[in-house]
KOLKOL-775596 format. One record per residue: residue in one letter; x, y, z of N, C-alpha, C, O in turn; residue number from 1. Coordinates in Angstrom, 3 decimals, always signed. Example, Ala and Ser with C-alpha at 12.3 -4.5 7.8 and 13.67 -1.06 7.14 Angstrom:
BEGIN
("A", (+13.190, -5.690, +7.800), (+12.300, -4.500, +7.800), (+13.200, -3.300, +7.800), (+14.236, -3.319, +8.465), 1)
("S", (+12.850, -2.250, +7.080), (+13.670, -1.060, +7.140), (+12.900, +0.030, +7.870), (+13.409, +1.138, +8.039), 2)
***
This chain:
BEGIN
("M", (-38.813, +15.250, +2.824), (-38.276, +16.425, +2.164), (-36.970, +16.049, +1.482), (-36.179, +15.275, +2.020), 1)
("N", (-36.754, +16.594, +0.309), (-35.466, +16.379, -0.346), (-34.603, +17.622, -0.166), (-35.080, +18.627, +0.360), 2)
("S", (-33.341, +17.573, -0.594), (-32.409, +18.681, -0.342), (-32.843, +19.984, -1.015), (-32.427, +21.065, -0.597), 3)
("E", (-33.667, +19.888, -2.043), (-34.121, +21.110, -2.723), (-35.249, +21.803, -1.971), (-35.515, +22.981, -2.209), 4)
("T", (-35.914, +21.093, -1.069), (-37.003, +21.702, -0.307), (-36.738, +21.677, +1.193), (-37.536, +22.203, +1.969), 5)
("Q", (-35.645, +21.081, +1.606), (-35.348, +20.936, +3.031), (-34.897, +22.264, +3.641), (-34.215, +23.064, +3.000), 6)
("V", (-35.293, +22.473, +4.886), (-34.892, +23.654, +5.632), (-33.789, +23.265, +6.608), (-33.887, +22.246, +7.290), 7)
("A", (-32.745, +24.074, +6.671), (-31.652, +23.875, +7.617), (-31.757, +24.929, +8.709), (-32.235, +26.042, +8.488), 8)
("I", (-31.295, +24.544, +9.893), (-31.239, +25.462, +11.029), (-29.817, +25.422, +11.547), (-29.322, +24.369, +11.949), 9)
("G", (-29.157, +26.576, +11.536), (-27.772, +26.660, +11.968), (-27.637, +27.521, +13.211), (-28.364, +28.500, +13.386), 10)
("W", (-26.685, +27.140, +14.086), (-26.444, +27.864, +15.328), (-25.017, +28.359, +15.382), (-24.082, +27.682, +14.955), 11)
("S", (-24.874, +29.561, +15.920), (-23.565, +30.112, +16.239), (-23.723, +30.938, +17.511), (-24.838, +31.153, +17.986), 12)
("T", (-22.617, +31.391, +18.048), (-22.641, +32.303, +19.187), (-21.696, +33.457, +18.885), (-20.747, +33.319, +18.113), 13)
("T", (-21.976, +34.595, +19.507), (-21.138, +35.778, +19.339), (-20.876, +36.394, +20.716), (-21.586, +36.096, +21.677), 14)
("P", (-19.855, +37.253, +20.808), (-19.544, +37.861, +22.098), (-20.491, +38.987, +22.510), (-20.444, +39.429, +23.658), 15)
("S", (-21.356, +39.466, +21.597), (-22.275, +40.551, +21.953), (-23.578, +40.418, +21.168), (-23.618, +39.844, +20.081), 16)
("R", (-24.637, +40.967, +21.754), (-25.927, +40.998, +21.069), (-25.816, +41.806, +19.774), (-26.349, +41.416, +18.736), 17)
("E", (-25.120, +42.927, +19.856), (-25.001, +43.801, +18.688), (-24.360, +43.073, +17.511), (-24.801, +43.216, +16.371), 18)
("L", (-23.329, +42.301, +17.789), (-22.650, +41.574, +16.717), (-23.552, +40.471, +16.156), (-23.586, +40.263, +14.943), 19)
("A", (-24.273, +39.772, +17.015), (-25.198, +38.741, +16.536), (-26.256, +39.356, +15.619), (-26.577, +38.792, +14.573), 20)
("V", (-26.794, +40.504, +16.008), (-27.789, +41.196, +15.184), (-27.158, +41.645, +13.864), (-27.769, +41.507, +12.805), 21)
("E", (-25.949, +42.177, +13.925), (-25.259, +42.640, +12.720), (-25.032, +41.488, +11.736), (-25.301, +41.632, +10.543), 22)
("I", (-24.548, +40.367, +12.221), (-24.318, +39.212, +11.351), (-25.639, +38.689, +10.803), (-25.754, +38.422, +9.607), 23)
("G", (-26.634, +38.541, +11.669), (-27.941, +38.064, +11.225), (-28.548, +38.960, +10.168), (-29.063, +38.478, +9.159), 24)
("R", (-28.491, +40.264, +10.393), (-29.038, +41.220, +9.416), (-28.308, +41.118, +8.075), (-28.941, +41.134, +7.019), 25)
("A", (-26.984, +41.015, +8.119), (-26.200, +40.916, +6.883), (-26.589, +39.660, +6.094), (-26.725, +39.718, +4.872), 26)
("L", (-26.767, +38.541, +6.773), (-27.097, +37.299, +6.079), (-28.507, +37.338, +5.500), (-28.754, +36.777, +4.432), 27)
("V", (-29.441, +38.002, +6.201), (-30.790, +38.164, +5.656), (-30.753, +39.120, +4.464), (-31.360, +38.840, +3.431), 28)
("E", (-30.048, +40.244, +4.595), (-29.962, +41.209, +3.495), (-29.324, +40.601, +2.257), (-29.705, +40.934, +1.136), 29)
("Q", (-28.350, +39.707, +2.450), (-27.695, +39.033, +1.322), (-28.534, +37.878, +0.768), (-28.140, +37.212, -0.190), 30)
("R", (-29.688, +37.657, +1.382), (-30.606, +36.580, +0.999), (-29.966, +35.203, +1.120), (-30.297, +34.287, +0.367), 31)
("L", (-29.052, +35.064, +2.067), (-28.463, +33.759, +2.347), (-29.318, +32.976, +3.334), (-29.362, +31.747, +3.291), 32)
("V", (-30.002, +33.702, +4.232), (-30.899, +33.068, +5.197), (-32.254, +33.767, +5.140), (-32.355, +34.944, +4.795), 33)
("A", (-33.284, +33.009, +5.487), (-34.628, +33.577, +5.507), (-34.888, +34.312, +6.813), (-35.630, +35.293, +6.849), 34)
("C", (-34.264, +33.823, +7.894), (-34.559, +34.359, +9.217), (-33.336, +34.215, +10.108), (-32.628, +33.209, +10.051), 35)
("A", (-33.093, +35.222, +10.927), (-32.042, +35.168, +11.945), (-32.684, +35.541, +13.275), (-33.403, +36.535, +13.368), 36)
("Q", (-32.422, +34.745, +14.293), (-32.947, +35.025, +15.626), (-31.786, +35.125, +16.600), (-30.853, +34.323, +16.556), 37)
("V", (-31.851, +36.117, +17.482), (-30.815, +36.338, +18.485), (-31.427, +36.108, +19.860), (-32.460, +36.689, +20.192), 38)
("T", (-30.788, +35.263, +20.655), (-31.229, +35.019, +22.022), (-30.036, +35.122, +22.951), (-28.883, +35.035, +22.529), 39)
("G", (-30.334, +35.305, +24.204), (-29.262, +35.339, +25.191), (-29.411, +36.542, +26.085), (-30.338, +37.340, +25.949), 40)
("P", (-28.495, +36.649, +26.984), (-27.208, +35.966, +26.962), (-27.304, +34.518, +27.432), (-28.221, +34.129, +28.155), 41)
("V", (-26.319, +33.738, +26.990), (-26.112, +32.381, +27.458), (-24.714, +32.317, +28.058), (-23.833, +33.090, +27.682), 42)
("T", (-24.520, +31.405, +28.978), (-23.198, +31.199, +29.557), (-22.562, +30.002, +28.869), (-23.104, +28.898, +28.909), 43)
("S", (-21.425, +30.216, +28.246), (-20.705, +29.149, +27.566), (-19.481, +28.780, +28.391), (-18.708, +29.648, +28.795), 44)
("I", (-19.314, +27.489, +28.636), (-18.170, +26.965, +29.369), (-17.483, +25.979, +28.445), (-18.113, +25.041, +27.956), 45)
("Y", (-16.174, +26.185, +28.198), (-15.482, +25.372, +27.200), (-13.979, +25.391, +27.435), (-13.457, +26.233, +28.166), 46)
("Q", (-13.299, +24.453, +26.806), (-11.838, +24.420, +26.812), (-11.352, +25.117, +25.544), (-11.872, +24.859, +24.459), 47)
("W", (-10.369, +25.989, +25.672), (-9.791, +26.647, +24.503), (-8.305, +26.835, +24.745), (-7.895, +27.505, +25.693), 48)
("Q", (-7.513, +26.241, +23.885), (-6.058, +26.341, +23.939), (-5.522, +26.027, +25.343), (-4.649, +26.723, +25.861), 49)
("G", (-6.069, +24.961, +25.943), (-5.603, +24.497, +27.238), (-6.195, +25.196, +28.440), (-5.881, +24.831, +29.574), 50)
("D", (-7.035, +26.182, +28.233), (-7.635, +26.922, +29.341), (-9.121, +26.597, +29.454), (-9.804, +26.387, +28.452), 51)
("L", (-9.602, +26.561, +30.683), (-11.033, +26.442, +30.927), (-11.618, +27.851, +30.871), (-11.201, +28.731, +31.624), 52)
("C", (-12.576, +28.061, +29.984), (-13.144, +29.397, +29.771), (-14.622, +29.407, +30.120), (-15.314, +28.399, +29.983), 53)
("Q", (-15.088, +30.546, +30.567), (-16.509, +30.774, +30.803), (-16.808, +32.184, +30.312), (-16.221, +33.155, +30.789), 54)
("E", (-17.717, +32.286, +29.363), (-18.026, +33.570, +28.730), (-19.530, +33.766, +28.589), (-20.286, +32.803, +28.465), 55)
("E", (-19.946, +35.012, +28.608), (-21.312, +35.362, +28.242), (-21.332, +35.542, +26.730), (-20.537, +36.300, +26.174), 56)
("E", (-22.246, +34.841, +26.074), (-22.365, +34.934, +24.619), (-23.841, +35.086, +24.244), (-24.735, +34.985, +25.084), 57)
("F", (-24.058, +35.328, +22.967), (-25.407, +35.461, +22.430), (-25.565, +34.470, +21.294), (-24.707, +34.357, +20.419), 58)
("R", (-26.682, +33.754, +21.326), (-26.931, +32.699, +20.347), (-27.565, +33.306, +19.100), (-28.488, +34.116, +19.182), 59)
("L", (-27.054, +32.900, +17.958), (-27.579, +33.307, +16.660), (-28.103, +32.051, +15.975), (-27.344, +31.124, +15.692), 60)
("V", (-29.409, +32.027, +15.713), (-30.057, +30.900, +15.060), (-30.466, +31.359, +13.668), (-31.117, +32.392, +13.510), 61)
("L", (-30.077, +30.577, +12.657), (-30.319, +30.941, +11.264), (-31.136, +29.857, +10.577), (-30.866, +28.670, +10.765), 62)
("K", (-32.136, +30.244, +9.780), (-32.953, +29.302, +9.021), (-32.771, +29.600, +7.540), (-32.859, +30.747, +7.103), 63)
("F", (-32.513, +28.528, +6.770), (-32.173, +28.721, +5.363), (-32.402, +27.430, +4.585), (-32.510, +26.357, +5.179), 64)
("P", (-32.477, +27.531, +3.248), (-32.583, +26.318, +2.443), (-31.336, +25.448, +2.650), (-30.216, +25.958, +2.662), 65)
("A", (-31.533, +24.156, +2.811), (-30.425, +23.245, +3.109), (-29.308, +23.328, +2.079), (-28.134, +23.194, +2.425), 66)
("D", (-29.656, +23.545, +0.832), (-28.613, +23.572, -0.194), (-27.793, +24.865, -0.176), (-26.900, +25.028, -1.007), 67)
("H", (-28.072, +25.778, +0.741), (-27.287, +27.017, +0.892), (-26.277, +26.926, +2.041), (-25.602, +27.910, +2.341), 68)
("E", (-26.165, +25.767, +2.685), (-25.337, +25.648, +3.883), (-23.908, +26.134, +3.664), (-23.387, +26.872, +4.500), 69)
("G", (-23.270, +25.753, +2.591), (-21.888, +26.161, +2.341), (-21.737, +27.669, +2.233), (-20.803, +28.242, +2.794), 70)
("A", (-22.640, +28.310, +1.524), (-22.575, +29.770, +1.360), (-22.837, +30.478, +2.687), (-22.192, +31.481, +2.994), 71)
("V", (-23.791, +29.957, +3.482), (-24.088, +30.556, +4.786), (-22.868, +30.419, +5.695), (-22.465, +31.385, +6.342), 72)
("R", (-22.283, +29.227, +5.745), (-21.094, +28.986, +6.585), (-19.957, +29.925, +6.200), (-19.337, +30.540, +7.069), 73)
("N", (-19.679, +30.040, +4.899), (-18.584, +30.909, +4.443), (-18.820, +32.367, +4.819), (-17.893, +33.056, +5.247), 74)
("A", (-20.052, +32.841, +4.662), (-20.367, +34.231, +5.009), (-20.271, +34.446, +6.518), (-19.755, +35.470, +6.966), 75)
("L", (-20.760, +33.495, +7.299), (-20.685, +33.608, +8.759), (-19.232, +33.684, +9.208), (-18.877, +34.548, +10.010), 76)
("V", (-18.401, +32.800, +8.709), (-16.977, +32.785, +9.090), (-16.309, +34.104, +8.705), (-15.484, +34.617, +9.461), 77)
("A", (-16.650, +34.655, +7.554), (-16.047, +35.921, +7.108), (-16.453, +37.092, +8.002), (-15.674, +38.028, +8.181), 78)
("L", (-17.662, +37.053, +8.564), (-18.172, +38.152, +9.390), (-17.855, +37.987, +10.874), (-17.986, +38.940, +11.643), 79)
("H", (-17.441, +36.801, +11.281), (-17.325, +36.453, +12.698), (-15.933, +36.770, +13.242), (-14.941, +36.550, +12.547), 80)
("P", (-15.838, +37.285, +14.481), (-14.527, +37.638, +15.032), (-13.753, +36.451, +15.628), (-12.542, +36.551, +15.825), 81)
("Y", (-14.429, +35.335, +15.917), (-13.744, +34.203, +16.547), (-12.857, +33.477, +15.542), (-13.183, +33.412, +14.356), 82)
("D", (-11.738, +32.931, +16.013), (-10.875, +32.105, +15.167), (-11.623, +30.869, +14.679), (-11.478, +30.451, +13.530), 83)
("T", (-12.420, +30.295, +15.567), (-13.189, +29.092, +15.249), (-14.627, +29.300, +15.709), (-15.006, +28.847, +16.789), 84)
("P", (-15.434, +29.986, +14.889), (-16.818, +30.213, +15.315), (-17.610, +28.913, +15.366), (-17.405, +28.006, +14.559), 85)
("Q", (-18.513, +28.845, +16.328), (-19.432, +27.705, +16.379), (-20.261, +27.708, +15.110), (-20.784, +28.745, +14.701), 86)
("W", (-20.381, +26.541, +14.486), (-21.298, +26.379, +13.360), (-21.816, +24.951, +13.397), (-21.118, +24.009, +13.021), 87)
("V", (-23.042, +24.811, +13.855), (-23.701, +23.523, +13.955), (-25.004, +23.628, +13.175), (-25.750, +24.595, +13.325), 88)
("V", (-25.271, +22.633, +12.347), (-26.456, +22.664, +11.490), (-27.261, +21.387, +11.685), (-26.706, +20.295, +11.810), 89)
("T", (-28.570, +21.545, +11.707), (-29.478, +20.405, +11.692), (-30.482, +20.645, +10.572), (-30.666, +21.772, +10.114), 90)
("Y", (-31.114, +19.584, +10.148), (-32.036, +19.677, +9.027), (-33.427, +19.246, +9.479), (-33.589, +18.220, +10.139), 91)
("A", (-34.422, +20.040, +9.116), (-35.807, +19.740, +9.491), (-36.322, +18.599, +8.623), (-36.286, +18.671, +7.394), 92)
("D", (-36.801, +17.544, +9.281), (-37.402, +16.426, +8.555), (-38.815, +16.750, +8.108), (-39.304, +16.231, +7.105), 93)
("T", (-39.461, +17.622, +8.876), (-40.817, +18.030, +8.533), (-40.965, +19.513, +8.821), (-40.184, +20.095, +9.574), 94)
("G", (-41.950, +20.100, +8.227), (-42.259, +21.506, +8.451), (-43.521, +21.840, +7.694), (-43.877, +21.155, +6.735), 95)
("S", (-44.202, +22.892, +8.119), (-45.423, +23.257, +7.403), (-45.067, +23.647, +5.975), (-44.035, +24.270, +5.725), 96)
("T", (-45.914, +23.280, +5.069), (-45.687, +23.554, +3.647), (-45.488, +25.043, +3.407), (-44.608, +25.436, +2.641), 97)
("D", (-46.296, +25.869, +4.052), (-46.200, +27.319, +3.858), (-44.874, +27.872, +4.377), (-44.265, +28.728, +3.735), 98)
("Y", (-44.420, +27.383, +5.549), (-43.157, +27.874, +6.110), (-41.977, +27.462, +5.238), (-41.104, +28.279, +4.947), 99)
("V", (-41.948, +26.217, +4.827), (-40.856, +25.731, +3.974), (-40.824, +26.536, +2.667), (-39.752, +26.912, +2.192), 100)
("A", (-41.984, +26.793, +2.100), (-42.052, +27.590, +0.868), (-41.529, +29.004, +1.116), (-40.805, +29.552, +0.285), 101)
("W", (-41.891, +29.596, +2.254), (-41.425, +30.945, +2.578), (-39.901, +30.981, +2.702), (-39.261, +31.896, +2.182), 102)
("V", (-39.315, +29.995, +3.386), (-37.853, +29.952, +3.534), (-37.191, +29.928, +2.166), (-36.226, +30.654, +1.930), 103)
("H", (-37.694, +29.110, +1.276), (-37.092, +29.009, -0.057), (-37.397, +30.235, -0.913), (-36.523, +30.711, -1.638), 104)
("D", (-38.612, +30.748, -0.842), (-38.986, +31.915, -1.645), (-38.229, +33.167, -1.213), (-37.976, +34.044, -2.038), 105)
("S", (-37.863, +33.266, +0.063), (-37.174, +34.460, +0.556), (-35.782, +34.612, -0.053), (-35.174, +35.677, +0.050), 106)
("Q", (-35.284, +33.576, -0.673), (-33.955, +33.610, -1.268), (-33.956, +34.213, -2.678), (-32.907, +34.586, -3.203), 107)
("R", (-35.136, +34.303, -3.278), (-35.227, +34.818, -4.635), (-34.996, +36.328, -4.655), (-35.438, +37.041, -3.754), 108)
("E", (-34.317, +36.799, -5.662), (-34.060, +38.236, -5.813), (-35.342, +39.031, -5.955), (-35.403, +40.185, -5.531), 109)
("D", (-36.370, +38.432, -6.547), (-37.630, +39.152, -6.753), (-38.604, +38.974, -5.605), (-39.760, +39.385, -5.701), 110)
("A", (-38.142, +38.356, -4.503), (-39.014, +38.174, -3.334), (-39.364, +39.527, -2.726), (-38.530, +40.433, -2.695), 111)
("P", (-40.592, +39.663, -2.244), (-40.995, +40.946, -1.646), (-40.264, +41.238, -0.351), (-40.496, +42.277, +0.267), 112)
***
């Protein structure tokens, strides 16, 4: 797959299910991502500003054309309440032709 047909999968976490759904819905409505999935709760354990933290969070998984990564990241950061939201992206090396086409087609303004 090349960057024009590659699918990216991005992960973030939010402090509530409602917020994860709100962000996911906004990104789908803006046609920045083809799909947003919310799972959780998950328990996150991390260091932040010198403190050991443990929080219940909700995972937000986003699927989008790889060449939209910058726009997706910028929109996520603008909608997210954390100072430093998690944003990790991986790229699918393979995928069904129909699914990859759907991810890319969902970005078009004239998409159903």
